[in-house]
Structure formats: structure tokens, C-alpha cells
C-alpha positions as CSV (number, residue, x, y, z in Angstrom):
1,M,175.1,214.6,7.5
2,S,172.5,213.2,5.1
3,S,168.9,213.2,6.3
4,F,168.7,209.4,5.5
5,K,171.4,207.5,7.3
6,E,172.6,205.0,4.6
7,P,171.5,206.2,1.1
8,N,174.1,203.8,-0.5
9,F,174.0,205.8,-3.7
10,F,177.4,204.5,-4.8
11,V,176.4,200.8,-4.6
12,R,175.2,199.5,-8.0
13,G,171.5,198.3,-8.0
14,Y,170.9,199.3,-4.3
15,G,169.8,202.3,-2.4
16,Y,169.1,205.8,-3.9
17,D,169.6,205.7,-7.7
18,N,168.5,209.2,-8.6
19,W,171.2,211.9,-8.4
20,D,168.8,214.8,-7.6
21,E,167.1,212.8,-5.0
22,Y,170.5,211.9,-3.4
23,L,171.5,215.6,-3.4
24,G,168.1,216.4,-1.8
25,L,169.3,214.5,1.3
26,F,171.7,217.4,1.9
27,A,169.3,220.1,1.3
28,G,169.7,221.4,4.9
29,A,173.4,222.1,4.4
30,R,174.4,225.7,4.1
31,A,178.0,226.9,4.9
32,E,179.2,223.8,6.8
33,K,182.9,223.0,6.3
34,A,182.2,219.3,6.1
35,V,179.2,217.4,4.6
36,G,178.9,213.7,4.5
37,E,176.9,210.5,4.7
38,S,177.5,207.0,6.3
39,S,176.6,204.1,4.0
40,T,178.2,200.8,5.2
41,G,177.6,199.2,1.8
42,Y,180.5,201.2,0.3
43,L,183.1,199.1,2.1
44,C,182.3,195.8,0.5
45,A,181.0,197.0,-2.9
46,E,184.0,196.7,-5.3
47,E,182.7,199.6,-7.5
48,S,182.2,202.2,-4.7
49,P,185.6,203.7,-4.2
50,K,186.3,204.6,-7.8
51,W,182.8,205.6,-8.4
52,I,182.8,208.0,-5.4
53,K,186.0,209.6,-6.5
54,S,184.8,210.0,-10.1
55,V,181.8,212.0,-8.8
56,L,183.1,213.7,-5.7
57,G,186.8,214.0,-6.2
58,N,189.5,213.2,-3.7
59,I,187.3,213.5,-0.6
60,K,188.1,212.4,2.9
61,I,187.0,208.8,3.9
62,I,186.4,207.4,7.4
63,L,186.2,203.7,7.9
64,I,185.3,202.1,11.3
65,L,186.2,198.4,11.4
66,R,184.7,195.9,13.9
67,N,185.8,192.5,15.1
68,P,184.7,190.6,12.0
69,A,183.2,187.7,13.8
70,T,181.2,189.9,16.2
71,R,180.2,192.0,13.2
72,A,178.9,188.9,11.3
73,V,176.8,187.8,14.2
74,S,175.4,191.3,14.8
75,L,174.6,191.5,11.1
76,Y,172.7,188.2,11.2
77,W,170.7,189.4,14.3
78,W,169.8,192.7,12.4
79,M,168.8,190.8,9.2
80,V,166.4,188.5,11.3
81,R,164.9,191.4,13.2
82,E,164.3,193.4,10.0
83,G,162.7,190.4,8.2
84,Y,165.4,189.9,5.6
85,E,166.8,186.6,6.7
86,N,164.9,183.3,7.0
87,A,167.9,181.0,8.0
88,P,166.8,179.7,11.4
89,S,170.2,180.2,13.1
90,F,173.5,182.0,12.5
91,V,175.2,178.7,11.9
92,D,172.6,177.8,9.2
93,A,173.2,181.3,7.6
94,L,176.9,180.6,7.4
95,E,176.3,177.3,5.8
96,L,174.0,178.8,3.2
97,E,176.6,181.4,2.3
98,S,178.5,179.4,-0.3
99,T,175.3,178.3,-2.1
100,R,173.9,181.9,-2.1
101,L,177.2,183.1,-3.5
102,K,176.9,180.6,-6.5
103,T,173.3,181.3,-7.1
104,P,172.5,184.2,-9.5
105,Q,168.8,183.8,-8.8
106,F,169.3,184.5,-5.1
107,R,171.6,187.5,-5.8
108,D,168.8,189.0,-8.1
109,S,165.8,188.2,-5.8
110,C,167.1,188.6,-2.2
111,P,165.2,191.4,-0.4
112,E,168.3,193.1,1.0
113,L,171.8,194.1,-0.2
114,F,173.4,190.9,-1.4
115,A,176.6,191.4,0.4
116,D,174.6,191.4,3.7
117,Y,173.9,187.7,3.2
118,L,177.7,187.0,2.9
119,Y,178.1,187.1,6.7
120,F,181.7,185.7,6.5
121,G,182.7,187.2,3.1
122,S,181.7,190.7,3.9
123,G,184.1,190.7,6.9
124,L,187.2,190.1,4.8
125,Y,188.5,193.6,5.3
126,S,192.0,193.5,3.9
127,Q,190.9,193.9,0.2
128,Q,188.1,196.2,1.1
129,V,190.4,198.6,3.0
130,S,193.1,198.4,0.2
131,R,190.6,199.6,-2.4
132,F,190.0,202.8,-0.5
133,L,193.6,203.5,0.4
134,E,194.7,202.9,-3.3
135,T,191.9,205.1,-4.6
136,F,192.0,208.1,-2.2
137,G,195.5,207.8,-0.7
138,R,196.4,207.1,2.9
139,E,196.4,210.9,3.7
140,N,192.7,211.0,2.9
141,V,191.6,207.9,4.7
142,R,191.2,207.5,8.5
143,I,190.6,204.1,9.9
144,Y,189.3,203.3,13.4
145,L,188.4,200.2,15.3
146,F,184.8,200.0,16.5
147,E,185.8,198.6,19.9
148,E,188.0,201.5,20.6
149,F,185.3,203.9,19.6
150,V,182.9,202.2,22.1
151,E,185.5,202.5,24.8
152,D,186.5,206.2,24.3
153,P,184.1,207.8,21.8
154,I,185.1,211.4,22.7
155,T,188.8,210.9,22.0
156,I,187.9,209.2,18.6
157,C,185.5,211.9,17.7
158,R,188.1,214.6,18.5
159,D,190.5,212.9,16.1
160,I,187.8,212.7,13.4
161,F,187.1,216.4,13.8
162,N,190.7,217.2,13.4
163,F,190.9,215.1,10.3
164,L,187.9,216.9,8.9
165,D,189.3,220.3,9.9
166,V,186.2,221.1,11.9
167,D,185.9,222.3,15.6
168,P,187.8,219.7,17.6
169,T,186.4,221.0,20.9
170,F,182.8,220.1,20.0
171,R,181.4,217.4,22.3
172,P,178.6,215.4,20.7
173,T,175.8,213.7,22.5
174,I,176.3,210.0,21.9
175,T,173.3,207.7,21.7
176,V,173.3,203.9,21.2
177,H,171.1,202.6,18.5
178,N,170.0,199.1,17.2
179,E,170.7,197.1,20.4
180,A,170.1,193.6,19.3
181,R,166.7,192.0,19.7
182,L,165.2,189.0,17.8
183,P,161.5,188.8,17.0
184,A,159.3,186.4,18.8
185,S,158.8,184.7,15.4
186,A,161.6,185.0,12.9
187,S,159.5,183.3,10.1
188,L,156.6,185.6,10.8
189,Q,159.0,188.6,10.5
190,F,160.2,187.4,7.2
191,W,156.7,186.8,5.9
192,L,155.6,190.3,7.0
193,R,158.5,191.9,5.2
194,N,158.5,189.8,1.9
195,K,155.2,188.0,1.5
196,A,152.4,190.0,3.3
197,P,152.5,193.1,1.0
198,R,151.2,191.1,-1.9
199,Y,148.1,190.1,0.1
200,L,147.5,193.7,0.9
201,R,147.7,195.2,-2.6
202,F,144.3,196.8,-2.2
203,V,145.5,198.9,0.7
204,P,147.2,202.2,-0.1
205,A,151.0,201.8,0.0
206,K,151.6,204.3,2.8
207,L,149.0,202.7,5.0
208,R,150.2,199.2,4.1
209,R,153.8,200.0,5.1
210,K,152.6,201.5,8.4
211,F,150.4,198.6,9.2
212,L,153.0,196.0,8.4
213,G,155.7,198.0,10.2
214,Q,153.7,198.1,13.4
215,L,153.2,194.3,13.2
216,M,156.9,193.8,12.8
217,M,157.6,196.1,15.8
218,L,155.1,194.2,17.9
219,N,156.8,190.9,16.9
220,T,160.1,192.4,17.9
221,R,158.9,193.7,21.2
222,L,157.5,190.3,22.1
223,G,160.9,188.8,21.3
224,S,164.1,188.6,23.3
225,A,167.7,189.6,23.4
226,P,169.9,187.1,21.4
227,R,172.3,184.8,23.0
228,R,175.9,184.8,21.8
229,D,177.5,181.5,20.8
230,P,181.2,181.8,21.8
231,E,182.2,178.5,20.2
232,T,180.8,179.5,16.8
233,E,182.3,183.0,17.1
234,T,185.7,181.6,18.0
235,H,185.7,179.2,15.1
236,L,184.6,182.0,12.7
237,L,187.3,184.2,14.0
238,E,189.9,181.5,13.3
239,R,188.7,181.7,9.6
240,Y,189.5,185.3,9.5
241,R,193.0,185.0,11.0
242,E,194.9,185.0,7.7
243,D,192.9,188.1,6.4
244,V,193.4,189.9,9.7
245,A,197.1,189.3,9.5
246,Q,197.1,190.9,6.1
247,L,195.1,193.8,7.4
248,E,197.7,194.3,10.2
249,Q,200.3,194.7,7.5
250,I,198.2,197.2,5.6
251,L,197.4,199.3,8.6
252,D,200.7,198.7,10.4
253,R,199.0,198.1,13.6
254,D,198.3,195.1,16.1
255,L,194.8,193.7,15.8
256,S,195.4,190.8,18.4
257,S,192.7,192.3,20.6
258,W,190.1,190.9,18.2
259,F,191.4,187.4,19.2
260,D,191.1,188.1,22.9
261,Q,188.7,185.4,24.2
262,R,187.3,187.7,27.0
263,A,183.7,188.7,26.3
264,P,183.3,192.1,24.8
265,S,181.4,194.8,26.6
266,K,177.6,194.7,26.4
267,Q,177.5,197.7,24.1
268,S,180.1,196.6,21.6
269,A,178.5,193.1,21.5
270,T,175.0,194.2,20.8
271,A,174.9,197.8,19.4
272,D,175.0,198.3,15.7
273,Y,176.0,201.9,15.8
274,V,175.8,205.1,17.8
275,S,174.7,208.5,16.6
276,L,176.4,211.9,17.3
277,R,174.4,215.0,17.8
């Protein structure tokens, strides 16, 4: 896998934009049967599937889809923790979405990938999945549910290994990353990420990044685990119902588990991703 987790090379105006630098992320590869990377931005970026195919050919694609309401909440928590979001609550962020969508100035100036501010819109999977299926063919696209991966990661990994034609008996070490935590002050976190650097222009860039990064980490450590809002999540999930029904037709599988009102496991509710080693 690439040395940088999400290079997002195939997202216009975001991530790595130099081909040689992108290739450098795979410099450690030798005679491996499968080489890849994991950029979540490719799913919602309209240009990504055809762009990827035009450069890399008819490669194999793996998509992992998460309950869209839970994913939206987790994305908001991550955006706040990383200092990219200044909306004081998830509800506020949802209400801002339509305005942000219609404001070119926000799209051009927002400090993170624009799609990450579309908490509802980026979870409309049916069209996103269709683009990959139409571009690469169903035989080259494998789709999993995040919740199933959390419950039985070894079985899902074995199926992925078979799909990639690599050793299916390999048992990876699985580690949870990015468990949700909100900073003590969200407004301070946003200021440290977006405003503070201009006041420290006289400090060398590497030292400046390290100093501000440490302050952000301290602000996060002094914070707390976020609390879920079942009522908001339930209402949001209802907004997804039509799109989920379309996705069920596309995938030919039942997704009613996403509408199960029982609370998800701690890991699936608060972990952004797991790493395999």
C-alpha cells in the first residue's frame, strides 16, 4: 500500500498533484502481486473512476460502505477534531450544507476537501457506486459493508485476498484508528489549523507545523468522547431511505440493517478505519 494513506491523486484540485511524487509513494514495492492505495475521496468525486481507468487501466476496485448517517456523524467529528470545521454542532453543519453547496467562494476557500463538508450529500451512495460499476465492470469491483467488516474482519479480508489473487491464508494484525474524540475547544482547533499559521510566518515551516500540531494534540487530549444524538441520526437516515433503496437494487442485497434502531457497537460507531499489517 502507498506510504501515505490517502494521496487522493485522482481528485481534481486536492491531494497529490505530481505524478512522480505519487509514484514515489510506492517506491518500496518490488515483486508484489498487488499494489494499491486507499483514498476515500475517489468515491464521491465524479471525475475519479474514469480518470483512474484512463491512467491505470481496468484495475480492481474495493469499496467499503458505511451506514450513511453514522458515517456523516463520524465525518463531522473528524473534521472538528482536525480543525477543518467551525460549525458548533452536527445539526448546524447539516443546516449549513445547502448554503455551502451554492457558494462558490466557500468551495474555493474551504480548508479541506469540499465534499467533506457535504455531510448528507457525500453519503448518497447509489450514484457513486454506479459510476465505479459502469467504469470498471462488476467483475472488477468488490463492495463490502463497514459494519460487517467490523464484526468479522478476518472473513472479509480473506474474501478481499481472494479477489486480489493474493495469499488468502494470510492473517493480518488489525488495529483500530481514529476513535472519535472532540477537542476541548473546537473554535481554538479551527483557529490553530487555519488562522494561527499567518501569525507565525517568521517561524520555519517545519517547526511551525510541529508546534501547532502539538497544540492541536493537546487540545484534543483535553477534550472528550462525543455523544451520539439518536434522534438526529434517525431523522438523517430517513432522508437516505430512497437512495438506500436504489443502492439495494444496484447491489442486489438487503440493507435494512442500516435502519436497525439498536445502537451499533462501540467500534463501528466511533472508529474511522482499521489498518491491516
